[in-house]
PDB file with SEQRES, HELIX, SHEET and CRYST1 records, atoms N, CA, C and O in Angstrom:
SEQRES   1 A   70  MET ASN THR GLU TYR THR ALA ILE THR LYS GLN ALA GLY          
SEQRES   2 A   70  ASP TRP ARG ILE GLY TRP ILE GLU GLU ILE THR GLY VAL          
SEQRES   3 A   70  ASN CYS GLN GLU ARG THR ARG GLU GLU LEU ILE GLU SER          
SEQRES   4 A   70  LEU ARG LEU THR LEU LYS GLU ALA ILE GLU PHE ASN ARG          
SEQRES   5 A   70  LYS ASP ALA ILE ALA SER LEU GLY ALA GLY PHE ILE GLU          
SEQRES   6 A   70  GLU LYS ILE ALA VAL                                          
HELIX    1 AA1 ARG A   33  LEU A   59  1                                  27    
SHEET    1 AA1 3 ALA A   7  ALA A  12  0                                        
SHEET    2 AA1 3 TRP A  15  ILE A  20 -1                                        
SHEET    3 AA1 3 ASN A  27  GLU A  30 -1                                        
CRYST1    1.000    1.000    1.000  90.00  90.00  90.00 P 1           1          
ATOM      1  N   MET A   1      33.865  27.684  15.900  1.00  0.00           N  
ATOM      2  CA  MET A   1      32.423  27.699  15.898  1.00  0.00           C  
ATOM      3  C   MET A   1      31.927  26.260  15.996  1.00  0.00           C  
ATOM      4  O   MET A   1      32.308  25.420  15.180  1.00  0.00           O  
ATOM      5  N   ASN A   2      31.096  25.970  16.965  1.00  0.00           N  
ATOM      6  CA  ASN A   2      30.542  24.640  17.168  1.00  0.00           C  
ATOM      7  C   ASN A   2      29.066  24.680  16.795  1.00  0.00           C  
ATOM      8  O   ASN A   2      28.233  25.090  17.604  1.00  0.00           O  
ATOM      9  N   THR A   3      28.737  24.257  15.576  1.00  0.00           N  
ATOM     10  CA  THR A   3      27.375  24.278  15.092  1.00  0.00           C  
ATOM     11  C   THR A   3      26.776  22.888  15.205  1.00  0.00           C  
ATOM     12  O   THR A   3      27.437  21.895  14.902  1.00  0.00           O  
ATOM     13  N   GLU A   4      25.533  22.816  15.638  1.00  0.00           N  
ATOM     14  CA  GLU A   4      24.851  21.537  15.749  1.00  0.00           C  
ATOM     15  C   GLU A   4      23.850  21.374  14.614  1.00  0.00           C  
ATOM     16  O   GLU A   4      23.219  22.337  14.179  1.00  0.00           O  
ATOM     17  N   TYR A   5      23.717  20.150  14.147  1.00  0.00           N  
ATOM     18  CA  TYR A   5      22.753  19.783  13.126  1.00  0.00           C  
ATOM     19  C   TYR A   5      21.925  18.618  13.655  1.00  0.00           C  
ATOM     20  O   TYR A   5      22.290  17.993  14.651  1.00  0.00           O  
ATOM     21  N   THR A   6      20.821  18.329  12.996  1.00  0.00           N  
ATOM     22  CA  THR A   6      19.923  17.283  13.457  1.00  0.00           C  
ATOM     23  C   THR A   6      19.945  16.103  12.504  1.00  0.00           C  
ATOM     24  O   THR A   6      19.614  16.244  11.327  1.00  0.00           O  
ATOM     25  N   ALA A   7      20.335  14.937  13.010  1.00  0.00           N  
ATOM     26  CA  ALA A   7      20.287  13.706  12.233  1.00  0.00           C  
ATOM     27  C   ALA A   7      18.943  13.030  12.502  1.00  0.00           C  
ATOM     28  O   ALA A   7      18.521  12.897  13.650  1.00  0.00           O  
ATOM     29  N   ILE A   8      18.283  12.609  11.431  1.00  0.00           N  
ATOM     30  CA  ILE A   8      17.089  11.784  11.580  1.00  0.00           C  
ATOM     31  C   ILE A   8      17.409  10.426  10.979  1.00  0.00           C  
ATOM     32  O   ILE A   8      17.936  10.341   9.870  1.00  0.00           O  
ATOM     33  N   THR A   9      17.092   9.363  11.711  1.00  0.00           N  
ATOM     34  CA  THR A   9      17.471   8.017  11.291  1.00  0.00           C  
ATOM     35  C   THR A   9      16.311   7.060  11.465  1.00  0.00           C  
ATOM     36  O   THR A   9      15.385   7.300  12.241  1.00  0.00           O  
ATOM     37  N   LYS A  10      16.387   5.963  10.719  1.00  0.00           N  
ATOM     38  CA  LYS A  10      15.402   4.901  10.910  1.00  0.00           C  
ATOM     39  C   LYS A  10      15.958   3.589  10.411  1.00  0.00           C  
ATOM     40  O   LYS A  10      16.855   3.550   9.569  1.00  0.00           O  
ATOM     41  N   GLN A  11      15.409   2.520  10.943  1.00  0.00           N  
ATOM     42  CA  GLN A  11      15.765   1.172  10.508  1.00  0.00           C  
ATOM     43  C   GLN A  11      14.992   0.869   9.237  1.00  0.00           C  
ATOM     44  O   GLN A  11      13.793   1.136   9.160  1.00  0.00           O  
ATOM     45  N   ALA A  12      15.667   0.312   8.239  1.00  0.00           N  
ATOM     46  CA  ALA A  12      15.027  -0.080   6.983  1.00  0.00           C  
ATOM     47  C   ALA A  12      15.561  -1.463   6.610  1.00  0.00           C  
ATOM     48  O   ALA A  12      16.577  -1.580   5.926  1.00  0.00           O  
ATOM     49  N   GLY A  13      14.888  -2.477   7.051  1.00  0.00           N  
ATOM     50  CA  GLY A  13      15.378  -3.843   6.844  1.00  0.00           C  
ATOM     51  C   GLY A  13      16.645  -4.058   7.652  1.00  0.00           C  
ATOM     52  O   GLY A  13      16.671  -3.822   8.860  1.00  0.00           O  
ATOM     53  N   ASP A  14      17.698  -4.510   6.974  1.00  0.00           N  
ATOM     54  CA  ASP A  14      18.983  -4.749   7.647  1.00  0.00           C  
ATOM     55  C   ASP A  14      19.825  -3.483   7.775  1.00  0.00           C  
ATOM     56  O   ASP A  14      20.906  -3.522   8.362  1.00  0.00           O  
ATOM     57  N   TRP A  15      19.354  -2.380   7.242  1.00  0.00           N  
ATOM     58  CA  TRP A  15      20.129  -1.144   7.196  1.00  0.00           C  
ATOM     59  C   TRP A  15      19.517  -0.073   8.082  1.00  0.00           C  
ATOM     60  O   TRP A  15      18.323  -0.094   8.379  1.00  0.00           O  
ATOM     61  N   ARG A  16      20.361   0.865   8.499  1.00  0.00           N  
ATOM     62  CA  ARG A  16      19.891   2.102   9.123  1.00  0.00           C  
ATOM     63  C   ARG A  16      20.140   3.200   8.098  1.00  0.00           C  
ATOM     64  O   ARG A  16      21.220   3.280   7.514  1.00  0.00           O  
ATOM     65  N   ILE A  17      19.150   4.035   7.884  1.00  0.00           N  
ATOM     66  CA  ILE A  17      19.287   5.139   6.941  1.00  0.00           C  
ATOM     67  C   ILE A  17      19.088   6.442   7.693  1.00  0.00           C  
ATOM     68  O   ILE A  17      18.357   6.494   8.683  1.00  0.00           O  
ATOM     69  N   GLY A  18      19.743   7.495   7.220  1.00  0.00           N  
ATOM     70  CA  GLY A  18      19.638   8.758   7.934  1.00  0.00           C  
ATOM     71  C   GLY A  18      19.939   9.949   7.053  1.00  0.00           C  
ATOM     72  O   GLY A  18      20.566   9.836   6.000  1.00  0.00           O  
ATOM     73  N   TRP A  19      19.473  11.093   7.517  1.00  0.00           N  
ATOM     74  CA  TRP A  19      19.629  12.370   6.832  1.00  0.00           C  
ATOM     75  C   TRP A  19      19.991  13.433   7.845  1.00  0.00           C  
ATOM     76  O   TRP A  19      19.730  13.283   9.038  1.00  0.00           O  
ATOM     77  N   ILE A  20      20.593  14.508   7.367  1.00  0.00           N  
ATOM     78  CA  ILE A  20      20.771  15.715   8.159  1.00  0.00           C  
ATOM     79  C   ILE A  20      19.644  16.648   7.750  1.00  0.00           C  
ATOM     80  O   ILE A  20      19.557  17.053   6.591  1.00  0.00           O  
ATOM     81  N   GLU A  21      18.781  16.989   8.698  1.00  0.00           N  
ATOM     82  CA  GLU A  21      17.580  17.779   8.402  1.00  0.00           C  
ATOM     83  C   GLU A  21      17.886  19.107   7.726  1.00  0.00           C  
ATOM     84  O   GLU A  21      17.184  19.506   6.796  1.00  0.00           O  
ATOM     85  N   GLU A  22      18.912  19.783   8.176  1.00  0.00           N  
ATOM     86  CA  GLU A  22      19.155  21.160   7.761  1.00  0.00           C  
ATOM     87  C   GLU A  22      19.899  21.302   6.427  1.00  0.00           C  
ATOM     88  O   GLU A  22      19.913  22.387   5.845  1.00  0.00           O  
ATOM     89  N   ILE A  23      20.510  20.234   5.941  1.00  0.00           N  
ATOM     90  CA  ILE A  23      21.352  20.320   4.739  1.00  0.00           C  
ATOM     91  C   ILE A  23      20.860  19.310   3.697  1.00  0.00           C  
ATOM     92  O   ILE A  23      20.994  18.100   3.884  1.00  0.00           O  
ATOM     93  N   THR A  24      20.298  19.809   2.617  1.00  0.00           N  
ATOM     94  CA  THR A  24      19.816  18.948   1.541  1.00  0.00           C  
ATOM     95  C   THR A  24      20.952  18.114   0.967  1.00  0.00           C  
ATOM     96  O   THR A  24      22.050  18.623   0.741  1.00  0.00           O  
ATOM     97  N   GLY A  25      20.688  16.840   0.733  1.00  0.00           N  
ATOM     98  CA  GLY A  25      21.652  15.974   0.081  1.00  0.00           C  
ATOM     99  C   GLY A  25      22.590  15.230   1.004  1.00  0.00           C  
ATOM    100  O   GLY A  25      23.359  14.386   0.543  1.00  0.00           O  
ATOM    101  N   VAL A  26      22.549  15.518   2.306  1.00  0.00           N  
ATOM    102  CA  VAL A  26      23.410  14.783   3.238  1.00  0.00           C  
ATOM    103  C   VAL A  26      22.594  13.618   3.795  1.00  0.00           C  
ATOM    104  O   VAL A  26      21.793  13.780   4.716  1.00  0.00           O  
ATOM    105  N   ASN A  27      22.819  12.447   3.213  1.00  0.00           N  
ATOM    106  CA  ASN A  27      22.124  11.239   3.654  1.00  0.00           C  
ATOM    107  C   ASN A  27      23.060  10.057   3.516  1.00  0.00           C  
ATOM    108  O   ASN A  27      23.946  10.054   2.661  1.00  0.00           O  
ATOM    109  N   CYS A  28      22.867   9.055   4.355  1.00  0.00           N  
ATOM    110  CA  CYS A  28      23.769   7.903   4.387  1.00  0.00           C  
ATOM    111  C   CYS A  28      22.995   6.644   4.747  1.00  0.00           C  
ATOM    112  O   CYS A  28      21.842   6.698   5.174  1.00  0.00           O  
ATOM    113  N   GLN A  29      23.657   5.517   4.564  1.00  0.00           N  
ATOM    114  CA  GLN A  29      23.099   4.209   4.900  1.00  0.00           C  
ATOM    115  C   GLN A  29      24.224   3.360   5.469  1.00  0.00           C  
ATOM    116  O   GLN A  29      25.287   3.249   4.858  1.00  0.00           O  
ATOM    117  N   GLU A  30      24.001   2.759   6.633  1.00  0.00           N  
ATOM    118  CA  GLU A  30      25.009   1.903   7.266  1.00  0.00           C  
ATOM    119  C   GLU A  30      24.307   0.762   7.995  1.00  0.00           C  
ATOM    120  O   GLU A  30      23.083   0.763   8.126  1.00  0.00           O  
ATOM    121  N   ARG A  31      25.071  -0.193   8.460  1.00  0.00           N  
ATOM    122  CA  ARG A  31      24.506  -1.356   9.166  1.00  0.00           C  
ATOM    123  C   ARG A  31      24.137  -1.051  10.618  1.00  0.00           C  
ATOM    124  O   ARG A  31      23.154  -1.583  11.133  1.00  0.00           O  
ATOM    125  N   THR A  32      24.928  -0.192  11.282  1.00  0.00           N  
ATOM    126  CA  THR A  32      24.662   0.095  12.697  1.00  0.00           C  
ATOM    127  C   THR A  32      24.418   1.590  12.909  1.00  0.00           C  
ATOM    128  O   THR A  32      24.787   2.414  12.072  1.00  0.00           O  
ATOM    129  N   ARG A  33      23.793   1.926  14.033  1.00  0.00           N  
ATOM    130  CA  ARG A  33      23.542   3.326  14.369  1.00  0.00           C  
ATOM    131  C   ARG A  33      24.848   4.090  14.495  1.00  0.00           C  
ATOM    132  O   ARG A  33      24.964   5.209  13.994  1.00  0.00           O  
ATOM    133  N   GLU A  34      25.828   3.502  15.158  1.00  0.00           N  
ATOM    134  CA  GLU A  34      27.110   4.164  15.359  1.00  0.00           C  
ATOM    135  C   GLU A  34      27.800   4.458  14.034  1.00  0.00           C  
ATOM    136  O   GLU A  34      28.324   5.554  13.836  1.00  0.00           O  
ATOM    137  N   GLU A  35      27.804   3.487  13.127  1.00  0.00           N  
ATOM    138  CA  GLU A  35      28.402   3.691  11.802  1.00  0.00           C  
ATOM    139  C   GLU A  35      27.648   4.764  11.027  1.00  0.00           C  
ATOM    140  O   GLU A  35      28.252   5.570  10.320  1.00  0.00           O  
ATOM    141  N   LEU A  36      26.334   4.769  11.163  1.00  0.00           N  
ATOM    142  CA  LEU A  36      25.516   5.752  10.456  1.00  0.00           C  
ATOM    143  C   LEU A  36      25.803   7.164  10.942  1.00  0.00           C  
ATOM    144  O   LEU A  36      25.983   8.072  10.131  1.00  0.00           O  
ATOM    145  N   ILE A  37      25.849   7.358  12.246  1.00  0.00           N  
ATOM    146  CA  ILE A  37      26.115   8.694  12.790  1.00  0.00           C  
ATOM    147  C   ILE A  37      27.488   9.180  12.354  1.00  0.00           C  
ATOM    148  O   ILE A  37      27.636  10.346  11.987  1.00  0.00           O  
ATOM    149  N   GLU A  38      28.493   8.318  12.385  1.00  0.00           N  
ATOM    150  CA  GLU A  38      29.835   8.710  11.954  1.00  0.00           C  
ATOM    151  C   GLU A  38      29.854   9.031  10.458  1.00  0.00           C  
ATOM    152  O   GLU A  38      30.496   9.996  10.042  1.00  0.00           O  
ATOM    153  N   SER A  39      29.167   8.242   9.657  1.00  0.00           N  
ATOM    154  CA  SER A  39      29.091   8.482   8.224  1.00  0.00           C  
ATOM    155  C   SER A  39      28.376   9.800   7.923  1.00  0.00           C  
ATOM    156  O   SER A  39      28.808  10.551   7.049  1.00  0.00           O  
ATOM    157  N   LEU A  40      27.286  10.085   8.640  1.00  0.00           N  
ATOM    158  CA  LEU A  40      26.584  11.357   8.475  1.00  0.00           C  
ATOM    159  C   LEU A  40      27.485  12.529   8.855  1.00  0.00           C  
ATOM    160  O   LEU A  40      27.503  13.552   8.170  1.00  0.00           O  
ATOM    161  N   ARG A  41      28.230  12.378   9.947  1.00  0.00           N  
ATOM    162  CA  ARG A  41      29.139  13.442  10.397  1.00  0.00           C  
ATOM    163  C   ARG A  41      30.192  13.744   9.324  1.00  0.00           C  
ATOM    164  O   ARG A  41      30.437  14.907   9.002  1.00  0.00           O  
ATOM    165  N   LEU A  42      30.803  12.711   8.783  1.00  0.00           N  
ATOM    166  CA  LEU A  42      31.830  12.879   7.759  1.00  0.00           C  
ATOM    167  C   LEU A  42      31.235  13.478   6.476  1.00  0.00           C  
ATOM    168  O   LEU A  42      31.818  14.386   5.884  1.00  0.00           O  
ATOM    169  N   THR A  43      30.091  12.972   6.059  1.00  0.00           N  
ATOM    170  CA  THR A  43      29.442  13.476   4.848  1.00  0.00           C  
ATOM    171  C   THR A  43      29.023  14.928   5.012  1.00  0.00           C  
ATOM    172  O   THR A  43      29.138  15.713   4.071  1.00  0.00           O  
ATOM    173  N   LEU A  44      28.540  15.296   6.189  1.00  0.00           N  
ATOM    174  CA  LEU A  44      28.168  16.682   6.477  1.00  0.00           C  
ATOM    175  C   LEU A  44      29.390  17.599   6.387  1.00  0.00           C  
ATOM    176  O   LEU A  44      29.323  18.662   5.769  1.00  0.00           O  
ATOM    177  N   LYS A  45      30.492  17.195   6.993  1.00  0.00           N  
ATOM    178  CA  LYS A  45      31.720  17.999   6.918  1.00  0.00           C  
ATOM    179  C   LYS A  45      32.161  18.193   5.476  1.00  0.00           C  
ATOM    180  O   LYS A  45      32.530  19.298   5.080  1.00  0.00           O  
ATOM    181  N   GLU A  46      32.125  17.121   4.690  1.00  0.00           N  
ATOM    182  CA  GLU A  46      32.527  17.208   3.288  1.00  0.00           C  
ATOM    183  C   GLU A  46      31.591  18.124   2.500  1.00  0.00           C  
ATOM    184  O   GLU A  46      32.050  18.910   1.671  1.00  0.00           O  
ATOM    185  N   ALA A  47      30.288  18.030   2.750  1.00  0.00           N  
ATOM    186  CA  ALA A  47      29.324  18.869   2.036  1.00  0.00           C  
ATOM    187  C   ALA A  47      29.524  20.344   2.368  1.00  0.00           C  
ATOM    188  O   ALA A  47      29.473  21.191   1.475  1.00  0.00           O  
ATOM    189  N   ILE A  48      29.748  20.656   3.630  1.00  0.00           N  
ATOM    190  CA  ILE A  48      29.971  22.043   4.038  1.00  0.00           C  
ATOM    191  C   ILE A  48      31.240  22.590   3.400  1.00  0.00           C  
ATOM    192  O   ILE A  48      31.248  23.716   2.903  1.00  0.00           O  
ATOM    193  N   GLU A  49      32.311  21.804   3.409  1.00  0.00           N  
ATOM    194  CA  GLU A  49      33.580  22.244   2.808  1.00  0.00           C  
ATOM    195  C   GLU A  49      33.426  22.430   1.299  1.00  0.00           C  
ATOM    196  O   GLU A  49      33.916  23.413   0.743  1.00  0.00           O  
ATOM    197  N   PHE A  50      32.752  21.497   0.637  1.00  0.00           N  
ATOM    198  CA  PHE A  50      32.522  21.619  -0.803  1.00  0.00           C  
ATOM    199  C   PHE A  50      31.720  22.877  -1.115  1.00  0.00           C  
ATOM    200  O   PHE A  50      32.069  23.628  -2.026  1.00  0.00           O  
ATOM    201  N   ASN A  51      30.638  23.112  -0.356  1.00  0.00           N  
ATOM    202  CA  ASN A  51      29.802  24.299  -0.585  1.00  0.00           C  
ATOM    203  C   ASN A  51      30.588  25.584  -0.354  1.00  0.00           C  
ATOM    204  O   ASN A  51      30.417  26.560  -1.085  1.00  0.00           O  
ATOM    205  N   ARG A  52      31.445  25.585   0.659  1.00  0.00           N  
ATOM    206  CA  ARG A  52      32.266  26.760   0.948  1.00  0.00           C  
ATOM    207  C   ARG A  52      33.210  27.043  -0.214  1.00  0.00           C  
ATOM    208  O   ARG A  52      33.299  28.178  -0.683  1.00  0.00           O  
ATOM    209  N   LYS A  53      33.915  26.015  -0.678  1.00  0.00           N  
ATOM    210  CA  LYS A  53      34.853  26.195  -1.792  1.00  0.00           C  
ATOM    211  C   LYS A  53      34.128  26.612  -3.066  1.00  0.00           C  
ATOM    212  O   LYS A  53      34.628  27.439  -3.828  1.00  0.00           O  
ATOM    213  N   ASP A  54      32.952  26.041  -3.296  1.00  0.00           N  
ATOM    214  CA  ASP A  54      32.172  26.376  -4.483  1.00  0.00           C  
ATOM    215  C   ASP A  54      31.713  27.836  -4.440  1.00  0.00           C  
ATOM    216  O   ASP A  54      31.760  28.532  -5.454  1.00  0.00           O  
ATOM    217  N   ALA A  55      31.273  28.294  -3.274  1.00  0.00           N  
ATOM    218  CA  ALA A  55      30.826  29.687  -3.131  1.00  0.00           C  
ATOM    219  C   ALA A  55      31.980  30.649  -3.375  1.00  0.00           C  
ATOM    220  O   ALA A  55      31.815  31.648  -4.076  1.00  0.00           O  
ATOM    221  N   ILE A  56      33.142  30.362  -2.807  1.00  0.00           N  
ATOM    222  CA  ILE A  56      34.313  31.229  -2.976  1.00  0.00           C  
ATOM    223  C   ILE A  56      34.752  31.247  -4.440  1.00  0.00           C  
ATOM    224  O   ILE A  56      35.077  32.306  -4.975  1.00  0.00           O  
ATOM    225  N   ALA A  57      34.765  30.093  -5.083  1.00  0.00           N  
ATOM    226  CA  ALA A  57      35.161  30.026  -6.487  1.00  0.00           C  
ATOM    227  C   ALA A  57      34.193  30.808  -7.375  1.00  0.00           C  
ATOM    228  O   ALA A  57      34.607  31.405  -8.368  1.00  0.00           O  
ATOM    229  N   SER A  58      32.922  30.806  -7.023  1.00  0.00           N  
ATOM    230  CA  SER A  58      31.911  31.516  -7.812  1.00  0.00           C  
ATOM    231  C   SER A  58      32.063  33.029  -7.719  1.00  0.00           C  
ATOM    232  O   SER A  58      31.710  33.748  -8.654  1.00  0.00           O  
ATOM    233  N   LEU A  59      32.585  33.516  -6.598  1.00  0.00           N  
ATOM    234  CA  LEU A  59      32.700  34.957  -6.378  1.00  0.00           C  
ATOM    235  C   LEU A  59      33.911  35.580  -7.059  1.00  0.00           C  
ATOM    236  O   LEU A  59      33.891  36.763  -7.402  1.00  0.00           O  
ATOM    237  N   GLY A  60      34.938  34.812  -7.253  1.00  0.00           N  
ATOM    238  CA  GLY A  60      36.167  35.385  -7.811  1.00  0.00           C  
ATOM    239  C   GLY A  60      36.873  36.226  -6.750  1.00  0.00           C  
ATOM    240  O   GLY A  60      36.777  35.931  -5.559  1.00  0.00           O  
ATOM    241  N   ALA A  61      37.567  37.251  -7.170  1.00  0.00           N  
ATOM    242  CA  ALA A  61      38.341  38.097  -6.246  1.00  0.00           C  
ATOM    243  C   ALA A  61      37.463  39.212  -5.672  1.00  0.00           C  
ATOM    244  O   ALA A  61      36.393  39.520  -6.198  1.00  0.00           O  
ATOM    245  N   GLY A  62      37.943  39.800  -4.591  1.00  0.00           N  
ATOM    246  CA  GLY A  62      37.326  40.982  -4.033  1.00  0.00           C  
ATOM    247  C   GLY A  62      36.128  40.752  -3.139  1.00  0.00           C  
ATOM    248  O   GLY A  62      35.354  41.680  -2.901  1.00  0.00           O  
ATOM    249  N   PHE A  63      35.955  39.556  -2.643  1.00  0.00           N  
ATOM    250  CA  PHE A  63      34.825  39.285  -1.765  1.00  0.00           C  
ATOM    251  C   PHE A  63      35.197  39.525  -0.303  1.00  0.00           C  
ATOM    252  O   PHE A  63      36.374  39.565   0.056  1.00  0.00           O  
ATOM    253  N   ILE A  64      34.180  39.682   0.523  1.00  0.00           N  
ATOM    254  CA  ILE A  64      34.353  39.829   1.969  1.00  0.00           C  
ATOM    255  C   ILE A  64      33.654  38.656   2.647  1.00  0.00           C  
ATOM    256  O   ILE A  64      32.512  38.332   2.322  1.00  0.00           O  
ATOM    257  N   GLU A  65      34.346  38.024   3.589  1.00  0.00           N  
ATOM    258  CA  GLU A  65      33.755  36.954   4.385  1.00  0.00           C  
ATOM    259  C   GLU A  65      33.300  37.525   5.716  1.00  0.00           C  
ATOM    260  O   GLU A  65      34.051  38.232   6.388  1.00  0.00           O  
ATOM    261  N   GLU A  66      32.073  37.217   6.091  1.00  0.00           N  
ATOM    262  CA  GLU A  66      31.543  37.652   7.393  1.00  0.00           C  
ATOM    263  C   GLU A  66      30.822  36.502   8.053  1.00  0.00           C  
ATOM    264  O   GLU A  66      30.040  35.801   7.411  1.00  0.00           O  
ATOM    265  N   LYS A  67      31.081  36.303   9.339  1.00  0.00           N  
ATOM    266  CA  LYS A  67      30.397  35.274  10.115  1.00  0.00           C  
ATOM    267  C   LYS A  67      29.031  35.803  10.516  1.00  0.00           C  
ATOM    268  O   LYS A  67      28.892  36.961  10.908  1.00  0.00           O  
ATOM    269  N   ILE A  68      28.023  34.941  10.415  1.00  0.00           N  
ATOM    270  CA  ILE A  68      26.694  35.301  10.907  1.00  0.00           C  
ATOM    271  C   ILE A  68      26.169  34.170  11.764  1.00  0.00           C  
ATOM    272  O   ILE A  68      26.585  33.023  11.598  1.00  0.00           O  
ATOM    273  N   ALA A  69      25.285  34.465  12.653  1.00  0.00           N  
ATOM    274  CA  ALA A  69      24.652  33.459  13.497  1.00  0.00           C  
ATOM    275  C   ALA A  69      23.143  33.556  13.318  1.00  0.00           C  
ATOM    276  O   ALA A  69      22.588  34.633  13.100  1.00  0.00           O  
ATOM    277  N   VAL A  70      22.510  32.421  13.416  1.00  0.00           N  
ATOM    278  CA  VAL A  70      21.048  32.401  13.320  1.00  0.00           C  
ATOM    279  C   VAL A  70      20.449  31.764  14.556  1.00  0.00           C  
ATOM    280  O   VAL A  70      19.228  31.655  14.665  1.00  0.00           O  
TER     281      VAL A  70                                                      
END                                                                             
């Protein structure tokens, strides 16, 4: 599954700061645009994996996983 997200970025003094619009809490700060985009990508992957593991742990046994699209 290839899902796209939206990064919003801006220059703030010597730093570039950015967020992923669709996922609360995914934000980063780097010196260059390229570093920022890569940092956002990595942080987004980690947040999604953490949320997935947390959801599964909360359910215990006997759950069903189903893919949905929006």
